DOGU-421498 format. One record per residue (C-alpha): x, y, z; residue in one letter. Coordinates in steps of 0.1 Angstrom, whole numbers, padded with zeros to 4 digits, always signed. Layout:
XYZA;...
//
This chain:
+1177+1374+0500M;+1156+1393+0518Q;+1131+1395+0488E;+1135+1356+0480V;+1124+1347+0515N;+1099+1372+0514Q;+1081+1361+0481N;+1087+1323+0494L;+1070+1328+0529A;+1041+1346+0511E;+1035+1313+0488E;+1036+1293+0520A;+1014+1314+0540G;+1037+1329+0566L;+1043+1364+0579N;+1081+1371+0578I;+1097+1397+0596A;+1135+1409+0594H;+1146+1426+0627I;+1175+1450+0618C;+1201+1454+0646L;+1230+1480+0643P;+1262+1465+0627A;+1285+1473+0659D;+1259+1451+0684S;+1276+1431+0708S;+1276+1393+0715E;+1252+1400+0747D;+1230+1426+0723E;+1225+1398+0698I;+1218+1373+0725I;+1189+1393+0747D;+1173+1399+0712E;+1170+1360+0701I;+1160+1355+0738L;+1129+1380+0736K;+1123+1361+0704I;+1126+1326+0717N;+1097+1336+0742E;+1075+1353+0713D;+1048+1324+0710T;+1037+1343+0676R;+1069+1331+0661I;+1078+1301+0652H;+1112+1300+0631G;+1146+1322+0639L;+1173+1326+0610A;+1202+1345+0619L;+1216+1367+0590Q;+1248+1380+0610I;+1284+1385+0600S;+1311+1356+0603E;+1327+1373+0632T;+1294+1368+0652S;+1294+1329+0647F;+1300+1325+0685S;+1287+1290+0698N;+1272+1314+0728K;+1250+1333+0701I;+1243+1302+0680L;+1232+1281+0713N;+1210+1311+0723A;+1182+1301+0698L;+1154+1277+0711K;+1162+1245+0690P;+1126+1243+0683E;+1127+1274+0667K;+1164+1268+0648D;+1153+1265+0612V;+1189+1267+0600D;+1196+1235+0623G;+1229+1258+0641V;+1222+1245+0677T;+1240+1220+0691D;+1209+1201+0704V;+1195+1201+0667N;+1231+1185+0653L;+1235+1162+0684G;+1200+1148+0674K;+1212+1146+0635L;+1245+1130+0644V;+1225+1108+0668R;+1206+1097+0639G;+1169+1116+0652D;+1167+1136+0618A;+1128+1136+0619H;+1130+1150+0656E;+1154+1181+0648C;+1162+1206+0623F;+1185+1203+0595V;+1208+1227+0577S;+1187+1236+0546P;+1219+1244+0528V;+1233+1210+0536A;+1199+1195+0525R;+1201+1217+0494A;+1235+1203+0484V;+1220+1168+0487I;+1189+1174+0467E;+1205+1190+0440L;+1231+1161+0435L;+1201+1132+0438E;+1179+1151+0413K;+1206+1154+0390S;+1211+1117+0391G;+1241+1115+0409V;+1250+1083+0431N;+1265+1093+0461L;+1271+1057+0474D;+1307+1052+0473G;+1319+1090+0461K;+1345+1108+0472K;+1335+1140+0484I;+1354+1172+0492L;+1342+1198+0516V;+1362+1232+0511I;+1358+1260+0531G;+1330+1251+0551A;+1328+1255+0589H;+1308+1249+0619G;+1277+1234+0617S;+1272+1235+0576L;+1306+1212+0578E;+1292+1190+0603A;+1259+1186+0587T;+1274+1179+0551L;+1298+1154+0567Q;+1268+1134+0584C;+1246+1137+0556L;+1271+1123+0531F;+1282+1096+0554Q;+1245+1086+0556R;+1245+1081+0518K;+1276+1061+0519G;+1301+1086+0505S;+1336+1087+0516M;+1339+1126+0529T;+1371+1147+0534M;+1366+1183+0549S;+1396+1207+0539S;+1402+1250+0544Q;+1414+1268+0512W;+1451+1270+0529K;+1457+1232+0534T;+1488+1221+0521P;+1474+1189+0506Q;+1444+1207+0489L;+1460+1198+0452Q;+1459+1162+0461S;+1425+1164+0477K;+1410+1181+0445L;+1426+1154+0425H;+1410+1124+0440E;+1375+1141+0447A;+1349+1129+0425D;+1324+1158+0441I;+1337+1193+0452V;+1315+1209+0477I;+1324+1249+0479L;+1314+1263+0514G;+1331+1294+0510S;+1344+1312+0479P;+1375+1303+0462K;+1406+1326+0468P;+1421+1341+0437E;+1455+1321+0438E;+1440+1286+0436I;+1438+1278+0401P;+1409+1261+0385L;+1434+1235+0369S;+1437+1218+0406W;+1398+1206+0399I;+1400+1175+0376Q;+1376+1178+0340P;+1343+1159+0351G;+1345+1167+0386T;+1309+1174+0400T;+1315+1211+0419V;+1285+1226+0438L;+1288+1263+0451N;+1272+1266+0483C;+1297+1296+0489S;+1264+1317+0497H;+1268+1329+0535D;+1242+1311+0546F;+1239+1328+0575L;+1249+1365+0567S;+1231+1363+0535G;+1258+1376+0514K;+1267+1360+0480L;+1302+1348+0476G;+1326+1359+0448C;+1330+1328+0428S;+1351+1329+0399S;+1336+1326+0370P;+1352+1292+0354G;+1344+1270+0382I;+1310+1266+0370H;+1320+1250+0340G;+1338+1220+0355T;+1309+1197+0356G;+1275+1188+0351P;+1261+1206+0379I;+1266+1246+0375A;+1240+1261+0403E;+1239+1282+0436D;+1224+1262+0462V;+1208+1295+0482S;+1177+1298+0463L;+1167+1259+0471L;+1184+1264+0507A;+1161+1295+0513A;+1131+1274+0502A;+1137+1242+0523L;+1144+1272+0553R;+1106+1279+0546I;+1096+1244+0545Q;+1113+1243+0583N;+1093+1271+0595M;+1060+1256+0581V;+1073+1222+0600S;+1080+1241+0630S;+1045+1260+0630R;+1030+1225+0626R;+1045+1213+0655R;+1039+1241+0679W;+0997+1234+0665L;+1005+1194+0673C;+1018+1206+0707E;+0986+1228+0715Q;+0961+1198+0707Q;+0950+1175+0737Y;+0976+1151+0746R;+0983+1131+0777R;+1008+1154+0799W;+1043+1139+0805R;+1042+1149+0840L;+1069+1140+0862H;+1049+1129+0893C;+1069+1135+0926L;+1070+1100+0946K;+1055+1099+0984L;+1073+1078+1014Q;+1042+1077+1040P;+1050+1070+1073L;+1032+1055+1100S;+1019+1073+1123P;+1013+1099+1097V;+1032+1129+1110P;+1019+1165+1112S;+1007+1185+1076D;+1034+1206+1080I;+1061+1180+1085E;+1046+1163+1056I;+1047+1191+1035S;+1084+1196+1044R;+1094+1167+1036A;+1086+1169+0998Q;+1102+1191+0976T;+1083+1206+0950P;+1090+1209+0910K;+1095+1244+0899A;+1063+1263+0892V;+1077+1270+0855D;+1088+1229+0849I;+1053+1220+0858L;+1037+1250+0837A;+1060+1236+0811K;+1048+1199+0813E;+1009+1207+0815I;+1009+1227+0781G;+1014+1264+0792L;+1035+1283+0774L;+1061+1309+0787A;+1044+1339+0782D;+1012+1326+0798E;+1026+1326+0836I;+1040+1350+0856E;+1064+1334+0883I;+1062+1343+0920Y;+1090+1325+0937G;+1100+1292+0932K;+1062+1271+0934S;+1036+1298+0925K;+1028+1316+0891A;+1001+1330+0879K;+0982+1322+0844V;+0971+1349+0819R;+0939+1347+0806L;+0953+1345+0773S;+0953+1308+0775L;+0917+1307+0770L;+0917+1325+0735E;+0949+1305+0725R;+0932+1271+0737L;+0891+1280+0725K;+0886+1255+0701D;+0897+1225+0725Q;+0872+1205+0742A;+0867+1209+0778D;+0873+1181+0803G;+0850+1164+0827K;+0838+1187+0856Y;+0835+1173+0891V;+0824+1187+0922L;+0833+1178+0957V;+0806+1185+0984A;+0797+1172+1018G;+0773+1159+1041I;+0764+1183+1067T;+0798+1187+1087P;+0807+1188+1125T;+0826+1221+1134P;+0858+1199+1126L;+0853+1196+1088G;+0852+1164+1070E;+0882+1168+1045G;+0866+1177+1012K;+0895+1197+1003S;+0918+1164+1010A;+0894+1143+0992V;+0896+1170+0961T;+0935+1167+0964I;+0936+1129+0971G;+0914+1126+0941L;+0935+1146+0915V;+0969+1126+0930Q;+0949+1094+0920A;+0940+1103+0887L;+0971+1120+0878T;+1002+1102+0894A;+0984+1068+0896H;+0960+1062+0868L;+0980+1089+0841N;+0948+1109+0833I;+0951+1146+0833N;+0936+1160+0863S;+0934+1197+0879F;+0923+1204+0914A;+0904+1240+0916C;+0906+1254+0949L;+0895+1284+0973R;+0920+1307+0987Q;+0919+1306+1023P;+0912+1334+1043S;+0941+1345+1071Q;+0918+1354+1097G;+0909+1315+1103P;+0942+1306+1097T;+0953+1327+1131F;+0921+1321+1148G;+0904+1286+1153V;+0907+1266+1117K;+0944+1265+1111G;+0957+1258+1075G;+0933+1248+1050A;+0956+1230+1024A;+0941+1195+1027G;+0955+1171+1053G;+0982+1142+1059G;+0995+1130+1026Y;+0969+1149+1001A;+0978+1185+1003Q;+0989+1215+0983V;+1023+1224+0987I;+1042+1243+1001P;+1014+1250+1025M;+1029+1282+1046E;+1026+1299+1008E;+0991+1284+1004F;+0978+1298+1036N;+0999+1333+1039L;+0994+1360+1013H;+0999+1335+0984L;+1004+1361+0952T;+0984+1391+0970G;+0948+1384+0958D;+0931+1392+0992I;+0955+1421+0998H;+0939+1435+0963A;+0903+1428+0971I;+0911+1447+1006T;+0921+1476+0987A;+0897+1477+0962A;+0868+1475+0987N;+0881+1500+1010N;+0888+1524+0981L;+0853+1521+0974L;+0841+1524+1009A;+0862+1555+1011A;+0849+1571+0982A;+0810+1568+0995I;+0818+1586+1028D;+0839+1611+1007T;+0814+1618+0987R;+0788+1621+1013I;+0810+1647+1030L;+0819+1671+1000H;+0780+1667+0991E;+0767+1683+1024N;+0793+1707+1024T;+0797+1724+0991Q;+0773+1741+0968T;+0762+1726+0934D;+0782+1748+0914K;+0811+1743+0938A;+0810+1704+0936L;+0803+1702+0899Y;+0834+1726+0893N;+0856+1701+0918R;+0844+1670+0900L;+0849+1684+0863V;+0884+1706+0872A;+0900+1725+0843S;+0937+1708+0841V;+0960+1730+0822N;+0936+1751+0808G;+0914+1721+0792V;+0877+1711+0806R;+0865+1677+0800E;+0847+1649+0811F;+0866+1614+0822S;+0851+1583+0804K;+0833+1570+0835I;+0818+1607+0841Q;+0805+1602+0805L;+0788+1573+0814A;+0770+1588+0841R;+0760+1614+0820L;+0743+1591+0797K;+0728+1570+0828K;+0712+1600+0835L;+0700+1608+0801G;+0721+1638+0794I;+0736+1635+0758N;+0762+1663+0762K;+0802+1665+0763T;+0810+1699+0766D;+0812+1706+0806P;+0802+1742+0800S;+0769+1731+0783S;+0753+1717+0810L;+0723+1736+0826T;+0720+1742+0862E;+0696+1714+0869E;+0716+1688+0848E;+0748+1702+0868M;+0729+1693+0900R;+0718+1659+0888K;+0753+1651+0879F;+0772+1660+0908A;+0746+1650+0937R;+0745+1613+0943L;+0723+1622+0973D;+0730+1590+0990I;+0709+1578+1021D;+0733+1571+1048P;+0708+1548+1062S;+0708+1527+1031T;+0744+1520+1026I;+0751+1486+1029T;+0793+1490+1017W;+0812+1477+1046Q;+0854+1482+1053R;+0870+1448+1054V;+0903+1433+1067M;+0917+1397+1067D;+0920+1394+1102T;+0891+1379+1128N;+0884+1408+1150D;+0851+1409+1168R;+0856+1443+1178F;+0854+1460+1146L;+0818+1442+1141R;+0800+1477+1151K;+0819+1509+1151I;+0817+1544+1145T;+0830+1564+1119I;+0839+1601+1109G;+0844+1613+1145Q;+0874+1634+1138G;+0874+1671+1138N;+0880+1672+1102T;+0850+1654+1091E;+0831+1680+1104K;+0803+1661+1128G;+0793+1634+1099F;+0798+1604+1117S;+0778+1571+1111R;+0775+1537+1125Q;+0795+1512+1102A;+0813+1479+1106Q;+0842+1457+1092F;+0837+1425+1076D;+0863+1398+1070I;+0878+1406+1037A;+0864+1373+1018V;+0829+1383+1028A;+0836+1415+1005S;+0813+1416+0972E;+0844+1422+0952V;+0855+1389+0960M;+0824+1375+0948A;+0827+1392+0916V;+0865+1378+0913L;+0850+1342+0916A;+0822+1347+0892L;+0838+1370+0863T;+0848+1351+0831D;+0871+1382+0813S;+0886+1414+0825L;+0856+1434+0808T;+0833+1414+0824D;+0852+1419+0859M;+0850+1458+0851K;+0815+1455+0841E;+0801+1435+0873R;+0825+1459+0896L;+0808+1493+0882G;+0772+1470+0889R;+0779+1467+0925M;+0752+1489+0944V;+0766+1503+0976V;+0734+1522+0987A;+0704+1539+0977S;+0696+1574+0972D;+0669+1593+0990R;+0648+1585+0960N;+0650+1551+0966G;+0672+1543+0934Q;+0703+1524+0939P;+0736+1544+0936V;+0764+1520+0922T;+0804+1519+0919T;+0800+1537+0887S;+0780+1566+0899D;+0807+1570+0924L;+0831+1570+0895G;+0856+1545+0910V;+0853+1515+0887T;+0882+1519+0865G;+0904+1523+0898A;+0889+1492+0913L;+0897+1470+0879T;+0933+1485+0883V;+0937+1470+0915L;+0923+1438+0906M;+0939+1433+0873K;+0965+1410+0886D;+0941+1389+0910A;+0920+1379+0881I;+0946+1356+0869K;+0942+1322+0887P;+0973+1311+0910N;+0991+1279+0901L;+1005+1257+0928M;+1011+1219+0929Q;+1000+1187+0952T;+1023+1167+0971L;+1025+1144+0943E;+1036+1171+0915G;+1002+1173+0902T;+0989+1207+0890P;+0963+1227+0912V;+0947+1262+0906F;+0941+1282+0937V;+0918+1312+0931H;+0892+1337+0951A;+0876+1322+0983G;+0842+1338+0989P;+0824+1331+1021F;+0803+1300+1019A;+0772+1316+1038N;+0765+1351+1026I;+0784+1341+0991A;+0785+1314+0971H;+0814+1295+0987G;+0835+1282+0956N;+0864+1290+0936S;+0866+1311+0906S;+0849+1305+0873V;+0882+1316+0853L;+0904+1287+0875A;+0877+1263+0862D;+0877+1273+0825K;+0911+1274+0821I;+0918+1236+0838A;+0891+1226+0816L;+0907+1237+0786K;+0946+1221+0799L;+0934+1186+0809V;+0914+1182+0776G;+0884+1159+0766E;+0894+1132+0783E;+0906+1146+0813G;+0891+1159+0849Y;+0888+1190+0867V;+0878+1186+0905V;+0865+1219+0925T;+0852+1222+0961E;+0821+1236+0972A;+0821+1252+1007G;+0802+1235+1039F;+0774+1212+1031G;+0759+1200+0998A;+0726+1220+1009D;+0749+1253+1006I;+0778+1249+0987G;+0768+1224+0963M;+0734+1242+0958E;+0749+1275+0949K;+0776+1262+0926F;+0744+1246+0907F;+0721+1276+0910N;+0748+1304+0909I;+0781+1295+0898K;+0770+1271+0870C;+0742+1295+0855R;+0770+1323+0854A;+0799+1301+0838S;+0777+1280+0812G;+0795+1251+0824L;+0779+1215+0826V;+0789+1192+0861P;+0795+1157+0853S;+0799+1142+0886V;+0790+1151+0923V;+0817+1133+0952V;+0799+1134+0981L;+0822+1134+1015V;+0814+1117+1045A;+0827+1108+1077T;+0817+1079+1102V;+0825+1106+1127R;+0801+1132+1113A;+0774+1104+1106L;+0775+1094+1142K;+0768+1130+1155M;+0740+1129+1131H;+0727+1096+1147G;+0724+1111+1178G;+0762+1112+1192G;+0776+1134+1217P;+0784+1171+1202S;+0815+1178+1185V;+0835+1207+1197T;+0867+1219+1184A;+0891+1218+1204G;+0877+1194+1227V;+0885+1155+1230P;+0860+1133+1212L;+0839+1116+1232K;+0840+1075+1230K;+0809+1067+1210E;+0832+1083+1181Y;+0861+1063+1191T;+0847+1032+1193E;+0824+1009+1169E;+0791+1017+1174N;+0769+1007+1142L;+0733+1020+1152Q;+0749+1055+1154L;+0760+1052+1122V;+0730+1035+1109A;+0708+1065+1124D;+0729+1094+1111G;+0731+1079+1075C;+0697+1097+1070C;+0717+1130+1065N;+0738+1114+1037L;+0706+1102+1019E;+0691+1136+1021K;+0720+1148+1003Q;+0723+1123+0981I;+0686+1132+0974Q;+0695+1171+0969I;+0722+1166+0946A;+0696+1141+0923Q;+0672+1173+0921L;+0700+1186+0896F;+0704+1155+0876G;+0740+1143+0882V;+0755+1113+0893P;+0767+1108+0930V;+0796+1091+0942V;+0800+1092+0982V;+0837+1094+0994A;+0838+1079+1026L;+0870+1101+1042N;+0882+1071+1066V;+0898+1076+1098F;+0924+1055+1122R;+0890+1047+1145T;+0868+1038+1114D;+0863+1000+1118T;+0855+0980+1089R;+0819+0972+1100A;+0814+1007+1100E;+0830+1015+1064I;+0810+0985+1049D;+0776+0996+1067L;+0779+1035+1052V;+0788+1022+1015C;+0763+0999+1014E;+0736+1025+1029L;+0747+1051+1002A;+0742+1029+0972K;+0708+1020+0984R;+0701+1059+0991A;+0705+1063+0952G;+0747+1070+0952A;+0761+1057+0918F;+0788+1041+0942N;+0803+1046+0976A;+0835+1039+0981V;+0864+1046+1015P;+0891+1067+1009C;+0926+1068+1024Y;+0943+1093+1009H;+0954+1110+1043W;+0975+1080+1051S;+0988+1069+1019I;+0981+1098+0994G;+0967+1093+0957G;+0973+1057+0959K;+0945+1055+0985G;+0919+1072+0966S;+0923+1049+0931V;+0892+1032+0939D;+0873+1069+0942L;+0889+1078+0910A;+0876+1048+0890Q;+0844+1054+0906A;+0843+1091+0895V;+0854+1080+0858R;+0826+1056+0857E;+0800+1077+0866A;+0814+1103+0845A;+0808+1085+0815S;+0770+1083+0816K;+0753+1113+0802K;+0744+1140+0826S;+0709+1152+0832R;+0717+1184+0850F;+0691+1211+0853Q;+0684+1241+0877F;+0664+1238+0903L;+0644+1270+0897Y;+0638+1296+0871D;+0654+1331+0878V;+0623+1345+0863Q;+0603+1334+0892L;+0593+1362+0923P;+0624+1367+0948I;+0598+1348+0974V;+0592+1315+0952E;+0627+1308+0943K;+0636+1314+0985I;+0606+1288+0991R;+0619+1261+0964T;+0653+1261+0982I;+0638+1260+1015A;+0611+1230+1010Q;+0631+1213+0984S;+0669+1215+0999V;+0666+1222+1036Y;+0632+1202+1036G;+0614+1230+1053A;+0576+1231+1058E;+0577+1268+1044D;+0594+1302+1051I;+0587+1332+1077E;+0596+1366+1062L;+0605+1395+1086S;+0588+1429+1077P;+0622+1442+1070E;+0633+1412+1048A;+0598+1416+1027Q;+0605+1457+1024S;+0639+1448+1005K;+0625+1421+0981I;+0601+1447+0973D;+0627+1472+0967R;+0652+1450+0948Y;+0621+1437+0927T;+0613+1478+0918E;+0647+1483+0908Q;+0648+1455+0887G;+0670+1431+0905F;+0642+1404+0909G;+0654+1380+0882N;+0686+1373+0898L;+0695+1335+0915P;+0694+1332+0953I;+0725+1327+0975C;+0710+1318+1011M;+0732+1327+1042A;+0724+1302+1069K;+0743+1282+1095T;+0764+1249+1077H;+0761+1230+1109L;+0723+1218+1102S;+0699+1212+1072L;+0676+1239+1092S;+0684+1273+1104H;+0693+1259+1143Q;+0730+1247+1142P;+0720+1218+1169D;+0693+1202+1151K;+0713+1175+1137K;+0700+1144+1108G;+0673+1157+1090V;+0648+1183+1107P;+0612+1180+1098K;+0581+1203+1102D;+0605+1237+1105F;+0594+1269+1093I;+0626+1288+1077L;+0629+1325+1091P;+0642+1351+1069I;+0653+1378+1088S;+0668+1403+1062D;+0675+1402+1025V;+0703+1418+1010R;+0720+1419+0972A;+0753+1415+0957S;+0739+1432+0921I;+0776+1431+0907G;+0782+1395+0918A;+0748+1388+0907G;+0730+1374+0932F;+0702+1379+0962I;+0714+1367+0995Y;+0685+1363+1023P;+0697+1360+1057L;+0683+1333+1078V;+0685+1343+1113G;+0716+1364+1122T;+0747+1359+1101M;+0785+1372+1109S;+0802+1385+1086T;+0831+1391+1111M;+0846+1361+1131P;+0861+1367+1164G;+0892+1352+1180L;+0886+1323+1205P;+0899+1321+1241T;+0932+1303+1228R;+0938+1313+1192P;+0959+1295+1169C;+0984+1321+1166F;+0997+1310+1199Y;+1014+1280+1182D;+1026+1298+1150I;+1062+1308+1151D;+1092+1315+1129L;+1126+1300+1132D;+1146+1329+1127T;+1177+1314+1112E;+1160+1287+1087T;+1134+1313+1084E;+1110+1282+1086Q;+1073+1288+1098V;+1059+1267+1127K;+1026+1259+1140G;+1006+1259+1111L;+0990+1223+1115F;
//
């Protein structure tokens, strides 16, 4: 039978594998093997060939119904009995019996059928199929006392197991049609049929060969069904219902009131396979990159960016708008959609900002898990970053305290009598032009070149990081211990999300690409002015190992049960401030051609959106369909000349009472941000995030002025107070805008000189008259150009509180010169970042940090105080 199955499978174009278990395998061992096969996406059909003594319901029902090509599970039998044969697999043996009878011209309607010696699923399936044909079916075992009379009455006899010798052939009436299916359809063993049986009627065929062919047919059907499921379809998503309260409770109270779906259920609903997710607890999972290969031929969905006007220090709700939009699209309009958000740093969470999961009835849940640790990605980045920092200073120490020969012998040590270069050391030899693989064959000069990086400590740009706001680490001295032999230097700590490792994670598109980017990171220059990279230090592979799980996007959900990817969280000033390329790419495949992926850019459109287009889209090759520009009446009043807005200080009455003049004057900033988006050829929909104190006149005025300024549409949004229902108008406006053909274009050609690229952004985006380079900035530009990095895009590091470099200049500043104090490079991430003024990469704690309000209920283990 194995040969028959193999030949039939080859004819059908299938690969067939036989898994042989020991004959004495226990029930649990058999079930364990079945469960492994259930989760193997390469296998689409499973036929059991086990002894009759192993036919327990527990074993049979361990099979996934969709892989049960023998139709033995209760699920498949139940669907057959219910009349849903097209949705299930039917026993190939039973089907073979019916087909052989019908092809032989036997009219089954009204016939008396006797099934002898059949058991379990085969007996039930035969009875069901014969009854559907109008036959009267009886079942009997060989030892039934009335067997002889039943045989006399039967028109057709089906032998489900071999005839015992004590049953005489004379009991079967002449002319009775007999069909022998005593081949054990599970064990593969042939029954010992009596030689005289086959001469008693017009049919003399064992059904096993036809059954084998029908089993292969079921396998082909299973494969086809699986392929159909991989094609684009509307998700059958069970959305969670909201019951909004008024007044709106705190964010954490709203989050706690909603019970999230189990993440494995959410994953299945959106088309993820069981082996494509790695579950963390009940509500988080990582998604494996293998999904991209499986869905590589599926068309992408529409790509939507949420940006904002120049914000107040309080923020204007871009995350909440993003979440409200996807809740509206999926939970209310039944359209596949995905939100892609950055992972928040724990520094601001315990400092001044608090949680960052959206707000009101437009949140990612559970918000505590979103804001605290998540799946450990930032910790992995911290470990990788600090391993590299340790490698730099350690290398300087050892080079300063050892001879060339001693240093070389320790770098290429003999292990178990064998001395050889590691893979990354061979790469360094190749970079140096030394085409040798035998460590003993290098000349003294080659050994010196290989062993000495000769790092100039004054050029080190790589800092240690931690995910806590700590102002006292902004400037430190390292190496003061006696064991460091006096080799101390000034250094600093940055916040973890400012690490270039985070920017690499956000811009990479594969493990291979991430490894290459990590290897390209420049950490310093040598004393000849040449760049020293991670690869030169030999630590690339180790960093990749630390980051191998962090590269997988994190799956969570909104309050209404729609999917969210939370992945990467680079700083929006010294880095590009966007979530990961990989999360966007996977989401675009999962939503399908008619779906939407909504992602958010940090800070105002002049910063986050500009970097999204010129850096992220350049790296990913993805083309945006629509920009959603978030505005608030509060921010517009500030830009119109209203009093200053300060975190932790009550708002002045200008912000809580109607003031149409302030709103109208402040719309200049909204108009400028619309114009910035139009530089890239992307339609703009303005989303007015409505607050309780906003009046109808103020709302109508903003929407009218936005449309006059060139917005495709402008709509008020109420997601904060009522969830996705409050953003349905925004969702419909986005759909309409996305239906227009995109005319996307980059702002500048990367081949332009660095200075010209900086000037283009300053003048076209910020509205500056010109730029002014400090001597240090000019020197760095000259160095990076000489080192071959002049063709990278630009990532401007400036304040987010103004279009200019001065945070107190609101509205649309004019006639200003943009000062460039310094220029740095993130070569692994792939951009040059000029510093406009001084930029802090380590936030400090305020007088009253958020941690005063954060606590844990030790009985319920619930977190308190995260907004």
